[in-house]
Phi, psi and omega in degrees: 000145179290150180263016177243133185236128179274124180294335179295335180271101185276005180279354181267101180291147183300327179299322178295318180295319178296316178301317179297321181292325179287329182268313190249358179106187186307140179243128186260133173269133175247142172228117185055040177082358182256135179287119184241334182207162180225139170255123184228145180295148181299322179299311180294322178302313180292320179298316180294322180293324178288316181296329180272003178059029177259136180298142183303321181295332178293327182269009180239054180289176184299334183272006172264135183240126175283141176249129179247146173226123184055038177081354181260133177287122185236337185207168180226138171254126180220157178300148182300324180297322177291325178296319178297320178297322179295326182267001183295137176283121182279353178087180182263167178296320180295322178292327176299313181292326178296329181275348184280158177298336180287352180293344180281348181282133179274112183256013180289148181282140175278110184281353178284341178262125179265162177301328179295323178298326181288332181280338182270000000 
């Protein structure tokens, strides 16, 4: 089954979409061909927030909606733009340091000084 759902098509019950997100991963809502929202399992939502080193409360703004089934929190509906932010590659540690202002500091070792010189 496709993971994109057209809101204009009212034959897709929300329970089916939630089941698909729990089995096959995030399900995208389309409106007039534009991606507007995503249903994602709560487990995956939390994993992505931890992997991206973003605090969970930052990823739980007012426009994210928890979905409960039988009293258990199972999924989250969030805007597509927030989902893209959640999936953004944060880069490597070395790329972080290359972009920092400290990258201008020369950290190379001076080979004219020997370890013996440091002991004397």
